[in-house]
C-alpha positions as CSV (number, residue, x, y, z in Angstrom):
1,X,0.1,-0.1,0.0
2,X,1.5,3.3,-1.0
3,X,1.8,6.3,1.5
4,X,-0.8,8.3,-0.1
5,X,-3.6,5.6,-0.1
6,X,-2.7,4.8,3.8
7,X,-2.8,8.6,4.5
8,X,-6.3,8.9,2.8
9,X,-7.4,5.9,4.8
10,X,-6.3,7.5,8.1
11,X,-8.0,10.8,7.2
12,X,-11.1,9.5,6.5
13,X,-11.3,7.1,9.4
14,X,-10.6,10.0,11.7
15,X,-13.2,12.3,9.9
16,X,-15.8,9.6,10.5
17,X,-14.9,8.8,14.0
18,X,-17.4,10.1,16.7
19,X,-14.4,10.9,19.1
20,X,-12.6,13.0,16.5
21,X,-13.0,16.3,18.7
22,X,-12.4,14.7,22.1
23,X,-10.7,17.2,24.3
24,X,-11.2,20.3,21.8
25,X,-14.1,21.6,24.2
26,X,-11.6,21.9,27.2
27,X,-8.7,23.3,25.1
28,X,-11.2,26.0,24.1
29,X,-12.4,26.9,27.2
30,X,-8.9,26.9,28.9
31,X,-8.0,29.4,26.1
32,X,-10.8,31.6,26.8
33,X,-10.0,31.5,30.3
34,X,-6.7,32.5,29.9
35,X,-7.7,35.5,27.6
36,X,-10.2,36.8,30.2
37,X,-7.8,36.7,32.9
38,X,-5.4,38.7,30.9
39,X,-7.9,41.2,30.1
40,X,-8.8,41.6,33.8
41,X,-4.9,41.8,34.6
42,X,-4.4,44.6,32.0
43,X,-7.3,46.6,33.4
44,X,-6.0,46.2,36.9
45,X,-2.5,47.3,35.8
46,X,-3.6,50.2,33.9
47,X,-5.8,51.6,36.6
48,X,-9.0,51.5,34.5
49,X,-11.0,49.6,37.2
50,X,-11.9,52.8,39.0
51,X,-12.5,54.5,35.9
52,X,-14.9,51.7,34.5
53,X,-16.7,51.5,37.9
54,X,-17.1,55.2,38.0
55,X,-18.9,55.2,34.3
56,X,-21.2,52.4,35.4
57,X,-22.1,54.0,38.7
58,X,-22.9,57.3,36.8
59,X,-24.9,55.5,34.2
60,X,-26.8,53.6,36.6
61,X,-27.6,56.8,38.5
62,X,-28.8,58.6,35.5
63,X,-31.2,55.7,34.6
64,X,-32.5,55.5,38.1
65,X,-32.8,59.1,38.7
66,X,-31.1,59.0,42.0
């Protein structure tokens, strides 16, 4: 059997397999958590946390009228 035929058979069997994406959800979730943690760290390091909370407080106060 030549290499191309063997490769084709391997690719087809992996495409038809029901467990072909096993573990992909965990990897995507972990990557998302790392990105979110990086955003929060950046906000904290730049000092935007006070600015953001002040803007939210002002918006809520203007909506509630108090």
